C-alpha positions, 0 to 999 in steps of 0.5 A: 413600126411605122417609119417615114421615108426619112434616109436615117430609117434604111441607113446600116444601123437601122437595118442591122437592128431591124436584121437583129429583131425579127418580130418588128416588121417595118411599115413604110409611109408615103413620101409625104402623106402626113394623113396616114401617119399617126403623130402628124395627126395627133399634132395636127389636132393639138394645133387645131384645138390649142395654138392655132389662133390662140388669145395666149400672149405667153407661152406658160399660159398656153401650157395649160391648155394643151395639158388639158387638151392631151388629158382629155383627148390623149394619144388614145383618143386620135382617130387611126387610119392604119 
């Protein structure tokens, strides 16, 4: 599991779950390092390709652009650095 430094990831219930599931290893990301966080890269890519400076006037006009982008450049296409 990859987690950022949010307190919830180190809360009592989270720690209990991790102890009960020893197959999982927690990989902590640096305090602020979006380049090392795959979900930040995925959201950033979608923002760069679809929602930044778009000409759409209504949200429902933008949704097909985002769906098309995700279909072509789905989660497996996001560069991974870990």
